TIMI-2910 file (N, C-alpha, C, CB; in pm, 1 decimal, decimal comma, always signed):
<rs>
+----------+----------+----------+----------+----------+----------+----------+----------+----------+----------+----------+----------+------+
!      n_x !      n_y !      n_z !     ca_x !     ca_y !     ca_z !      c_x !      c_y !      c_z !     cb_x !     cb_y !     cb_z ! resn !
+----------+----------+----------+----------+----------+----------+----------+----------+----------+----------+----------+----------+------+
! +33898,0 !   -394,6 ! -11672,5 ! +33873,8 !   -525,3 ! -11728,6 ! +33724,2 !   -542,6 ! -11756,9 ! +33925,0 !   -635,2 ! -11633,7 !  Ser !
! +33693,2 !   -643,2 ! -11831,9 ! +33555,5 !   -667,1 ! -11873,6 ! +33465,8 !   -702,2 ! -11754,1 ! +33550,9 !   -779,3 ! -11977,6 !  Leu !
! +33517,3 !   -779,2 ! -11661,6 ! +33437,7 !   -819,5 ! -11544,9 ! +33406,6 !   -698,7 ! -11457,3 ! +33511,9 !   -927,1 ! -11462,6 !  Ile !
! +33505,7 !   -615,2 ! -11433,5 ! +33482,3 !   -495,7 ! -11350,9 ! +33383,2 !   -401,2 ! -11418,4 ! +33615,1 !   -421,9 ! -11323,7 !  Leu !
! +33390,4 !   -389,7 ! -11549,0 ! +33294,4 !   -305,5 ! -11621,0 ! +33153,5 !   -362,2 ! -11609,2 ! +33334,1 !   -292,7 ! -11769,1 !  Ala !
! +33141,2 !   -495,1 ! -11617,0 ! +33008,9 !   -557,6 ! -11604,2 ! +32953,1 !   -538,0 ! -11463,9 ! +33016,6 !   -707,6 ! -11637,2 !  Ala !
! +33036,8 !   -552,2 ! -11361,7 ! +32990,7 !   -535,2 ! -11224,4 ! +32960,4 !   -390,0 ! -11191,3 ! +33093,8 !   -588,5 ! -11128,3 !  Leu !
! +33021,3 !   -297,9 ! -11262,8 ! +32998,1 !   -155,5 ! -11238,9 ! +32876,9 !   -102,8 ! -11315,6 ! +33121,5 !    -75,9 ! -11277,2 !  Asp !
! +32817,5 !   -185,3 ! -11401,2 ! +32697,2 !   -144,0 ! -11474,2 ! +32575,6 !   -155,1 ! -11382,3 ! +32677,3 !   -230,5 ! -11602,3 !  Ser !
! +32462,6 !   -101,6 ! -11427,7 ! +32339,6 !   -107,3 ! -11346,9 ! +32296,6 !   -251,7 ! -11319,6 ! +32225,9 !    -31,7 ! -11417,8 !  Val !
! +32290,1 !   -339,5 ! -11420,6 ! +32253,1 !   -478,3 ! -11389,8 ! +32354,3 !   -546,5 ! -11296,2 ! +32240,7 !   -558,6 ! -11519,4 !  Pro !
! +32480,6 !   -512,1 ! -11312,9 ! +32582,9 !   -568,5 ! -11224,9 ! +32565,4 !   -523,1 ! -11081,2 ! +32721,1 !   -530,4 ! -11274,0 !  Gly !
! +32536,6 !   -395,4 ! -11062,6 ! +32512,1 !   -343,7 ! -10927,1 ! +32388,6 !   -407,7 ! -10864,6 ! +32495,5 !   -191,0 ! -10930,3 !  Arg !
! +32285,1 !   -426,8 ! -10944,3 ! +32163,0 !   -491,2 ! -10893,5 ! +32195,9 !   -632,5 ! -10846,5 ! +32051,7 !   -494,7 ! -11002,9 !  Val !
! +32275,0 !   -704,0 ! -10924,5 ! +32315,6 !   -839,6 ! -10883,7 ! +32398,7 !   -836,4 ! -10755,8 ! +32395,5 !   -907,9 ! -10996,0 !  Cys !
! +32493,0 !   -744,6 ! -10745,7 ! +32576,8 !   -735,4 ! -10626,1 ! +32494,2 !   -701,4 ! -10502,3 ! +32686,1 !   -630,6 ! -10646,2 !  Leu !
! +32400,2 !   -610,1 ! -10518,0 ! +32313,0 !   -574,9 ! -10405,4 ! +32225,8 !   -694,7 ! -10368,2 ! +32224,3 !   -451,8 ! -10440,2 !  Ile !
! +32174,6 !   -765,1 ! -10467,1 ! +32095,1 !   -885,2 ! -10440,2 ! +32175,2 !   -992,7 ! -10370,3 ! +32038,6 !   -940,2 ! -10568,7 !  Gly !
! +32299,5 !  -1012,9 ! -10413,1 ! +32384,2 !  -1112,8 ! -10348,5 ! +32417,8 !  -1072,9 ! -10205,4 ! +32512,5 !  -1133,3 ! -10428,4 !  Trp !
! +32441,9 !   -945,0 ! -10182,1 ! +32471,5 !   -903,0 ! -10045,1 ! +32347,2 !   -915,1 !  -9957,1 ! +32524,3 !   -758,1 ! -10043,1 !  Ser !
! +32227,0 !   -887,2 ! -10013,3 ! +32105,0 !   -908,7 !  -9936,5 ! +32089,4 !  -1056,8 !  -9901,7 ! +31982,3 !   -858,7 ! -10014,9 !  Phe !
! +32115,9 !  -1144,4 !  -9998,9 ! +32105,9 !  -1288,8 !  -9973,2 ! +32203,1 !  -1330,8 !  -9863,5 ! +32133,9 !  -1369,0 ! -10102,2 !  Ala !
! +32323,5 !  -1275,3 !  -9864,1 ! +32421,0 !  -1306,1 !  -9759,2 ! +32370,0 !  -1263,4 !  -9622,4 ! +32554,6 !  -1237,7 !  -9788,7 !  Phe !
! +32324,8 !  -1138,6 !  -9610,8 ! +32278,7 !  -1089,2 !  -9481,4 ! +32150,6 !  -1159,1 !  -9436,3 ! +32256,1 !   -938,7 !  -9487,9 !  Phe !
! +32063,1 !  -1196,3 !  -9530,2 ! +31943,0 !  -1270,9 !  -9495,1 ! +31980,1 !  -1408,6 !  -9441,3 ! +31850,0 !  -1283,9 !  -9616,7 !  Phe !
! +32072,2 !  -1474,8 !  -9509,0 ! +32115,7 !  -1607,4 !  -9466,0 ! +32183,9 !  -1599,6 !  -9329,2 ! +32211,2 !  -1669,5 !  -9570,3 !  His !
! +32265,4 !  -1497,8 !  -9308,4 ! +32331,2 !  -1478,7 !  -9178,7 ! +32228,8 !  -1455,7 !  -9068,4 ! +32429,1 !  -1360,6 !  -9184,9 !  Leu !
! +32134,0 !  -1367,6 !  -9092,1 ! +32031,7 !  -1336,5 !  -8991,9 ! +31943,2 !  -1457,8 !  -8963,0 ! +31945,4 !  -1218,9 !  -9039,0 !  Ser !
! +31907,9 !  -1530,3 !  -9067,0 ! +31824,3 !  -1648,2 !  -9046,7 ! +31901,9 !  -1758,9 !  -8975,7 ! +31770,6 !  -1699,1 !  -9180,8 !  Asn !
! +32032,5 !  -1765,7 !  -8996,4 ! +32114,6 !  -1861,9 !  -8924,0 ! +32114,7 !  -1832,3 !  -8774,3 ! +32257,5 !  -1860,9 !  -8977,9 !  Gly !
! +32120,5 !  -1705,0 !  -8739,9 ! +32113,1 !  -1666,5 !  -8598,5 ! +31975,9 !  -1702,2 !  -8542,1 ! +32141,0 !  -1514,5 !  -8581,0 !  Ile !
! +31871,7 !  -1681,3 !  -8621,5 ! +31735,5 !  -1719,7 !  -8579,7 ! +31729,3 !  -1869,0 !  -8550,3 ! +31631,8 !  -1682,7 !  -8689,0 !  Arg !
! +31792,3 !  -1949,2 !  -8634,5 ! +31791,9 !  -2093,6 !  -8612,9 ! +31874,2 !  -2132,6 !  -8491,1 ! +31844,8 !  -2165,3 !  -8735,7 !  His !
! +31978,9 !  -2059,3 !  -8462,0 ! +32054,5 !  -2085,4 !  -8338,7 ! +31967,3 !  -2060,8 !  -8216,4 ! +32180,7 !  -1997,0 !  -8332,2 !  Leu !
! +31884,5 !  -1957,4 !  -8221,7 ! +31791,1 !  -1930,3 !  -8112,1 ! +31691,3 !  -2044,9 !  -8101,0 ! +31717,1 !  -1795,2 !  -8134,1 !  Val !
! +31643,9 !  -2093,5 !  -8214,3 ! +31552,6 !  -2207,9 !  -8212,2 ! +31622,0 !  -2331,4 !  -8154,2 ! +31500,4 !  -2237,7 !  -8354,5 !  Trp !
! +31749,0 !  -2350,8 !  -8189,0 ! +31822,4 !  -2465,8 !  -8134,7 ! +31835,0 !  -2458,4 !  -7983,1 ! +31961,2 !  -2474,3 !  -8197,4 !  Asp !
! +31832,5 !  -2337,7 !  -7929,6 ! +31836,5 !  -2319,8 !  -7784,5 ! +31699,5 !  -2342,9 !  -7721,4 ! +31886,6 !  -2179,8 !  -7749,9 !  Ala !
! +31596,8 !  -2362,2 !  -7803,9 ! +31463,9 !  -2394,1 !  -7753,3 ! +31371,1 !  -2276,0 !  -7736,1 ! +31476,7 !  -2462,1 !  -7625,2 !  Gly !
! +31401,7 !  -2164,1 !  -7800,1 ! +31319,9 !  -2044,1 !  -7786,3 ! +31255,3 !  -2007,1 !  -7919,4 ! +31404,4 !  -1927,4 !  -7734,1 !  Phe !
! +31140,0 !  -1940,6 !  -7910,5 ! +31078,4 !  -1880,5 !  -8028,5 ! +30992,4 !  -1971,9 !  -8112,3 ! +31182,2 !  -1826,0 !  -8113,1 !  Gly !
! +30937,5 !  -2077,8 !  -8054,2 ! +30858,8 !  -2172,2 !  -8133,0 ! +30710,2 !  -2137,9 !  -8140,9 ! +30874,2 !  -2309,1 !  -8075,8 !  Phe !
! +30662,9 !  -2049,6 !  -8054,3 ! +30521,3 !  -2013,5 !  -8062,4 ! +30496,5 !  -1935,8 !  -8191,8 ! +30477,6 !  -1929,4 !  -7938,2 !  Glu !
! +30373,4 !  -1948,4 !  -8242,2 ! +30344,3 !  -1892,7 !  -8374,4 ! +30372,3 !  -1742,6 !  -8382,5 ! +30199,6 !  -1919,3 !  -8410,5 !  Lys !
! +30331,2 !  -1666,4 !  -8284,1 ! +30353,9 !  -1521,2 !  -8290,6 ! +30501,8 !  -1488,5 !  -8278,5 ! +30275,3 !  -1449,1 !  -8179,8 !  His !
! +30577,2 !  -1567,4 !  -8203,2 ! +30721,9 !  -1544,8 !  -8193,7 ! +30792,0 !  -1579,5 !  -8324,8 ! +30781,4 !  -1627,6 !  -8079,0 !  Gln !
! +30749,1 !  -1688,6 !  -8386,9 ! +30809,4 !  -1728,4 !  -8514,5 ! +30780,0 !  -1625,1 !  -8623,4 ! +30757,5 !  -1867,1 !  -8557,6 !  Ala !
! +30657,0 !  -1573,6 !  -8625,1 ! +30623,2 !  -1469,5 !  -8723,3 ! +30701,9 !  -1341,6 !  -8697,9 ! +30472,8 !  -1439,5 !  -8719,8 !  Asn !
! +30713,7 !  -1303,2 !  -8571,5 ! +30788,5 !  -1181,7 !  -8537,9 ! +30935,9 !  -1196,9 !  -8574,3 ! +30774,0 !  -1149,2 !  -8388,3 !  Ala !
! +30992,8 !  -1313,6 !  -8547,7 ! +31134,9 !  -1332,4 !  -8579,8 ! +31157,1 !  -1338,3 !  -8730,9 ! +31188,1 !  -1460,9 !  -8513,9 !  Ser !
! +31058,8 !  -1388,6 !  -8805,4 ! +31071,2 !  -1389,8 !  -8951,8 ! +31075,0 !  -1247,6 !  -9006,4 ! +30954,4 !  -1468,1 !  -9015,8 !  Ala !
! +30985,7 !  -1162,8 !  -8956,3 ! +30986,6 !  -1021,9 !  -8998,7 ! +31115,1 !   -952,5 !  -8954,1 ! +30864,0 !   -947,4 !  -8941,8 !  Trp !
! +31162,4 !   -985,1 !  -8834,1 ! +31285,9 !   -925,6 !  -8783,7 ! +31403,9 !   -961,4 !  -8873,6 ! +31312,9 !   -971,8 !  -8639,7 !  Phe !
! +31410,7 !  -1087,2 !  -8916,5 ! +31518,0 !  -1131,0 !  -9006,2 ! +31513,2 !  -1052,7 !  -9137,4 ! +31507,1 !  -1282,8 !  -9033,9 !  Val !
! +31394,8 !  -1036,5 !  -9192,6 ! +31380,2 !   -963,7 !  -9319,2 ! +31421,8 !   -817,4 !  -9304,8 ! +31235,4 !   -972,0 !  -9368,9 !  Leu !
! +31373,9 !   -751,8 !  -9199,9 ! +31407,7 !   -610,8 !  -9177,3 ! +31556,0 !   -594,8 !  -9147,6 ! +31324,4 !   -552,9 !  -9061,9 !  Val !
! +31612,0 !   -685,0 !  -9066,6 ! +31753,9 !   -677,2 !  -9035,2 ! +31839,3 !   -695,4 !  -9160,5 ! +31790,8 !   -782,2 !  -8930,8 !  Leu !
! +31801,3 !   -787,5 !  -9246,6 ! +31875,4 !   -808,0 !  -9371,3 ! +31869,9 !   -683,7 !  -9459,3 ! +31819,5 !   -928,8 !  -9447,7 !  Ala !
! +31754,7 !   -618,8 !  -9464,8 ! +31743,8 !   -494,2 !  -9541,1 ! +31830,7 !   -383,9 !  -9481,1 ! +31597,9 !   -448,1 !  -9546,8 !  Leu !
! +31830,0 !   -371,5 !  -9348,9 ! +31910,6 !   -268,9 !  -9282,2 ! +32059,3 !   -295,4 !  -9303,9 ! +31878,7 !   -264,2 !  -9131,3 !  Ile !
! +32101,8 !   -419,6 !  -9287,4 ! +32243,6 !   -452,3 !  -9304,0 ! +32289,0 !   -432,7 !  -9448,2 ! +32270,2 !   -596,2 !  -9260,3 !  Leu !
! +32203,9 !   -469,2 !  -9543,7 ! +32238,8 !   -449,6 !  -9685,3 ! +32251,1 !   -300,5 !  -9715,8 ! +32132,6 !   -515,2 !  -9778,1 !  Thr !
! +32155,8 !   -222,6 !  -9668,6 ! +32161,3 !    -77,8 !  -9690,3 ! +32285,1 !    -17,4 !  -9626,5 ! +32035,9 !    -10,4 !  -9634,6 !  Thr !
! +32311,8 !    -55,0 !  -9503,7 ! +32429,9 !     -1,9 !  -9433,5 ! +32558,4 !    -40,9 !  -9506,8 ! +32434,2 !    -53,5 !  -9287,4 !  Ala !
! +32564,3 !   -163,0 !  -9555,0 ! +32683,6 !   -209,5 !  -9627,9 ! +32708,8 !   -124,3 !  -9751,8 ! +32668,0 !   -357,4 !  -9668,2 !  Phe !
! +32604,5 !    -95,5 !  -9827,4 ! +32622,0 !    -21,4 !  -9951,6 ! +32636,1 !   +127,8 !  -9929,7 ! +32506,9 !    -47,6 ! -10043,0 !  Trp !
! +32582,9 !   +180,3 !  -9820,9 ! +32595,6 !   +324,2 !  -9794,1 ! +32728,0 !   +354,9 !  -9727,6 ! +32480,3 !   +373,6 !  -9706,0 !  Val !
! +32771,7 !   +268,2 !  -9637,2 ! +32890,1 !   +297,1 !  -9555,3 ! +33020,4 !   +244,4 !  -9614,2 ! +32871,7 !   +239,3 !  -9418,5 !  Leu !
! +33014,8 !   +170,7 !  -9722,6 ! +33139,6 !   +117,0 !  -9779,1 ! +33221,8 !   +230,7 !  -9840,9 ! +33109,3 !     +7,2 !  -9886,2 !  Arg !
! +33354,4 !   +214,5 !  -9840,4 ! +33439,2 !   +324,0 !  -9894,1 ! +33429,8 !   +338,9 ! -10044,6 ! +33584,0 !   +300,9 !  -9856,6 !  Pro !
+----------+----------+----------+----------+----------+----------+----------+----------+----------+----------+----------+----------+------+
</rs>
């Protein structure tokens, strides 16, 4: 079908990878906010470290998703 052909093209794959990164980033940042809701991680160095952790985790999860999928 036309939609599957569009998603299987290079621009389509870039969009799919971008959307999956956005999903994993949002998921990771949601967990970060749950930790904040528990009252942890408010100091500046902790907040900066957790921000970098969220970014790296989202990259790792996106890569794993695209490499390990069937």
